[in-house]
N, CA and C atoms as a LAMMPS dump frame, in Angstrom:
ITEM: TIMESTEP
0
ITEM: NUMBER OF ATOMS
243
ITEM: BOX BOUNDS ff ff ff
-5.0000000000000000e+02 5.0000000000000000e+02
-5.0000000000000000e+02 5.0000000000000000e+02
-5.0000000000000000e+02 5.0000000000000000e+02
ITEM: ATOMS id mol type element x y z
1 1 1 N 0.825 -1.189 0
2 1 2 C 0 0 0
3 1 3 C 0.876 1.261 0
4 2 1 N 1.853 1.336 0.928
5 2 2 C 2.726 2.513 0.986
6 2 3 C 3.612 2.579 -0.256
7 3 1 N 4.083 1.429 -0.726
8 3 2 C 4.896 1.386 -1.942
9 3 3 C 4.115 1.996 -3.114
10 4 1 N 2.849 1.632 -3.238
11 4 2 C 2.004 2.168 -4.314
12 4 3 C 1.844 3.679 -4.18
13 5 1 N 1.687 4.156 -2.954
14 5 2 C 1.556 5.59 -2.712
15 5 3 C 2.825 6.326 -3.133
16 6 1 N 3.976 5.792 -2.74
17 6 2 C 5.25 6.415 -3.116
18 6 3 C 5.406 6.396 -4.633
19 7 1 N 5.137 5.255 -5.267
20 7 2 C 5.262 5.154 -6.722
21 7 3 C 4.361 6.17 -7.43
22 8 1 N 3.159 6.363 -6.914
23 8 2 C 2.227 7.334 -7.491
24 8 3 C 2.817 8.74 -7.413
25 9 1 N 3.366 9.095 -6.26
26 9 2 C 3.937 10.429 -6.079
27 9 3 C 5.203 10.62 -6.912
28 10 1 N 5.98 9.55 -7.09
29 10 2 C 7.153 9.631 -7.973
30 10 3 C 6.688 9.841 -9.407
31 11 1 N 5.708 9.058 -9.854
32 11 2 C 5.208 9.16 -11.229
33 11 3 C 4.637 10.544 -11.52
34 12 1 N 4.028 11.159 -10.51
35 12 2 C 3.427 12.487 -10.686
36 12 3 C 4.433 13.628 -10.472
37 13 1 N 5.691 13.268 -10.134
38 13 2 C 6.729 14.272 -9.932
39 13 3 C 6.679 14.956 -8.591
40 14 1 N 5.848 14.461 -7.679
41 14 2 C 5.742 15.065 -6.343
42 14 3 C 6.875 14.591 -5.428
43 15 1 N 7.454 13.444 -5.752
44 15 2 C 8.712 13.003 -5.148
45 15 3 C 9.695 12.991 -6.305
46 16 1 N 10.687 13.87 -6.23
47 16 2 C 11.593 14.066 -7.362
48 16 3 C 13.054 13.922 -6.929
49 17 1 N 13.906 13.503 -7.866
50 17 2 C 15.341 13.421 -7.565
51 17 3 C 15.887 14.787 -7.139
52 18 1 N 16.896 14.731 -6.291
53 18 2 C 17.582 15.937 -5.834
54 18 3 C 19.082 15.742 -6.035
55 19 1 N 19.828 16.776 -5.768
56 19 2 C 21.289 16.668 -5.86
57 19 3 C 21.809 15.6 -4.897
58 20 1 N 21.226 15.527 -3.708
59 20 2 C 21.665 14.546 -2.719
60 20 3 C 21.071 13.157 -2.957
61 21 1 N 19.992 13.073 -3.72
62 21 2 C 19.347 11.788 -4.004
63 21 3 C 18.931 11.741 -5.469
64 22 1 N 19.903 11.469 -6.355
65 22 2 C 19.6 11.458 -7.785
66 22 3 C 19.008 10.114 -8.246
67 23 1 N 17.974 9.647 -7.532
68 23 2 C 17.389 8.351 -7.857
69 23 3 C 16.76 8.365 -9.253
70 24 1 N 16.618 7.187 -9.816
71 24 2 C 15.982 7.03 -11.121
72 24 3 C 14.487 6.826 -10.911
73 25 1 N 13.642 7.754 -11.343
74 25 2 C 12.196 7.612 -11.145
75 25 3 C 11.603 6.358 -11.786
76 26 1 N 12.313 5.756 -12.741
77 26 2 C 11.824 4.547 -13.401
78 26 3 C 12.255 3.268 -12.692
79 27 1 N 13.104 3.39 -11.662
80 27 2 C 13.588 2.224 -10.929
81 27 3 C 12.542 1.761 -9.917
82 28 1 N 12.172 0.498 -9.988
83 28 2 C 11.171 -0.05 -9.062
84 28 3 C 11.797 -0.937 -7.992
85 29 1 N 13.136 -1.011 -7.959
86 29 2 C 13.81 -1.883 -6.99
87 29 3 C 14.361 -1.136 -5.779
88 30 1 N 14.954 0.03 -6.007
89 30 2 C 15.583 0.786 -4.909
90 30 3 C 14.738 2 -4.54
91 31 1 N 14.427 2.839 -5.499
92 31 2 C 13.58 4.002 -5.266
93 31 3 C 14.291 5.157 -4.611
94 32 1 N 13.545 6.21 -4.295
95 32 2 C 14.123 7.36 -3.597
96 32 3 C 14.535 6.952 -2.189
97 33 1 N 15.505 7.662 -1.622
98 33 2 C 15.938 7.321 -0.265
99 33 3 C 14.864 7.724 0.752
100 34 1 N 14.953 7.127 1.912
101 34 2 C 13.979 7.381 2.977
102 34 3 C 13.911 8.877 3.284
103 35 1 N 15.052 9.543 3.34
104 35 2 C 15.077 10.981 3.645
105 35 3 C 14.252 11.771 2.632
106 36 1 N 14.393 11.445 1.348
107 36 2 C 13.639 12.138 0.301
108 36 3 C 12.14 11.914 0.462
109 37 1 N 11.749 10.676 0.745
110 37 2 C 10.327 10.361 0.919
111 37 3 C 9.755 11.105 2.128
112 38 1 N 10.519 11.158 3.202
113 38 2 C 10.052 11.877 4.397
114 38 3 C 9.891 13.363 4.08
115 39 1 N 10.905 13.949 3.461
116 39 2 C 10.882 15.392 3.189
117 39 3 C 9.806 15.781 2.166
118 40 1 N 9.647 14.963 1.113
119 40 2 C 8.763 15.357 0.009
120 40 3 C 7.353 14.784 0.106
121 41 1 N 7.138 13.781 0.972
122 41 2 C 5.802 13.191 1.094
123 41 3 C 5.286 13.209 2.535
124 42 1 N 6.003 12.573 3.438
125 42 2 C 5.523 12.408 4.815
126 42 3 C 5.311 13.755 5.511
127 43 1 N 6.322 14.611 5.49
128 43 2 C 6.216 15.894 6.203
129 43 3 C 5.075 16.763 5.658
130 44 1 N 4.974 16.969 4.345
131 44 2 C 3.859 17.801 3.86
132 44 3 C 2.476 17.23 4.213
133 45 1 N 2.316 15.916 4.091
134 45 2 C 1.014 15.302 4.378
135 45 3 C 0.678 15.409 5.864
136 46 1 N 1.645 15.113 6.724
137 46 2 C 1.364 15.147 8.163
138 46 3 C 1.208 16.579 8.675
139 47 1 N 1.877 17.55 8.045
140 47 2 C 1.664 18.952 8.43
141 47 3 C 0.218 19.353 8.152
142 48 1 N -0.3 18.96 6.994
143 48 2 C -1.693 19.276 6.646
144 48 3 C -2.684 18.577 7.574
145 49 1 N -2.248 17.458 8.162
146 49 2 C -3.114 16.691 9.071
147 49 3 C -2.977 17.17 10.518
148 50 1 N -2.319 18.306 10.732
149 50 2 C -2.203 18.871 12.07
150 50 3 C -0.908 18.562 12.784
151 51 1 N 0.149 18.273 12.021
152 51 2 C 1.473 17.979 12.582
153 51 3 C 1.497 16.72 13.443
154 52 1 N 0.76 15.725 13.033
155 52 2 C 0.78 14.441 13.725
156 52 3 C 1.832 13.54 13.079
157 53 1 N 2.068 12.392 13.657
158 53 2 C 2.95 11.422 13.024
159 53 3 C 2.174 10.669 11.953
160 54 1 N 2.883 10.043 11.03
161 54 2 C 2.236 9.242 9.987
162 54 3 C 1.421 8.126 10.634
163 55 1 N 2.006 7.459 11.622
164 55 2 C 1.33 6.334 12.292
165 55 3 C 0.035 6.784 12.967
166 56 1 N 0.084 7.889 13.701
167 56 2 C -1.13 8.36 14.379
168 56 3 C -2.133 8.969 13.4
169 57 1 N -1.65 9.469 12.287
170 57 2 C -2.566 9.973 11.269
171 57 3 C -3.406 8.811 10.725
172 58 1 N -2.769 7.659 10.53
173 58 2 C -3.476 6.492 10.003
174 58 3 C -4.286 5.752 11.074
175 59 1 N -3.81 5.8 12.326
176 59 2 C -4.459 5.076 13.435
177 59 3 C -4.517 5.995 14.651
178 60 1 N -5.462 6.946 14.689
179 60 2 C -5.515 7.947 15.762
180 60 3 C -5.557 7.352 17.169
181 61 1 N -6.106 6.176 17.319
182 61 2 C -6.146 5.532 18.635
183 61 3 C -4.884 4.771 18.971
184 62 1 N -3.966 4.717 18.035
185 62 2 C -2.725 3.979 18.235
186 62 3 C -2.928 2.486 18.018
187 63 1 N -1.823 1.77 17.974
188 63 2 C -1.83 0.321 17.835
189 63 3 C -0.823 -0.28 18.81
190 64 1 N -1.099 -1.464 19.269
191 64 2 C -0.128 -2.166 20.113
192 64 3 C 1.053 -2.561 19.236
193 65 1 N 2.241 -2.409 19.764
194 65 2 C 3.459 -2.695 19.008
195 65 3 C 4.217 -3.843 19.669
196 66 1 N 4.544 -4.859 18.875
197 66 2 C 5.352 -5.949 19.417
198 66 3 C 6.63 -6.15 18.591
199 67 1 N 6.863 -5.237 17.637
200 67 2 C 8.047 -5.303 16.796
201 67 3 C 8.445 -3.884 16.409
202 68 1 N 9.726 -3.585 16.495
203 68 2 C 10.23 -2.27 16.095
204 68 3 C 11.256 -2.483 14.992
205 69 1 N 11.141 -1.74 13.914
206 69 2 C 12.066 -1.844 12.787
207 69 3 C 12.702 -0.481 12.576
208 70 1 N 14.001 -0.46 12.356
209 70 2 C 14.688 0.791 12.075
210 70 3 C 15.177 0.779 10.63
211 71 1 N 15.615 1.908 10.14
212 71 2 C 16.036 2.041 8.75
213 71 3 C 17.233 2.959 8.653
214 72 1 N 17.867 2.942 7.493
215 72 2 C 18.924 3.904 7.184
216 72 3 C 18.322 5.03 6.361
217 73 1 N 18.675 6.266 6.646
218 73 2 C 18.104 7.411 5.938
219 73 3 C 18.453 7.414 4.457
220 74 1 N 19.623 6.865 4.094
221 74 2 C 20.034 6.847 2.687
222 74 3 C 19.525 5.603 1.956
223 75 1 N 18.874 4.703 2.662
224 75 2 C 18.356 3.473 2.074
225 75 3 C 17.203 3.779 1.119
226 76 1 N 17.148 3.065 0.005
227 76 2 C 16.043 3.219 -0.925
228 76 3 C 14.751 2.726 -0.285
229 77 1 N 13.682 3.483 -0.462
230 77 2 C 12.411 3.154 0.187
231 77 3 C 11.858 1.82 -0.293
232 78 1 N 12.037 1.492 -1.576
233 78 2 C 11.514 0.215 -2.072
234 78 3 C 12.304 -0.957 -1.495
235 79 1 N 13.601 -0.757 -1.246
236 79 2 C 14.401 -1.795 -0.6
237 79 3 C 13.9 -2.017 0.827
238 80 1 N 13.56 -0.936 1.506
239 80 2 C 13.142 -1.019 2.914
240 80 3 C 11.791 -1.692 3.054
241 81 1 N 10.832 -1.298 2.228
242 81 2 C 9.5 -1.87 2.377
243 81 3 C 9.334 -3.068 1.486
């Protein structure tokens, strides 16, 4: 689901390569780095939703967590998800 959302925003040019992340918009294996996705998608969307987190925006009541996953900021988003 999130992969499809990112791909849609890449295809529409709303997530675009930068000097620091010159990803190939046609690449479906690595994708833009996590930092680019956060800056160009997550932050604008969550700001419009009242400066909440992505997780709480999707699940306002929260969810029980039994697993925590971390990521590298330079990692390609498609590799991560």
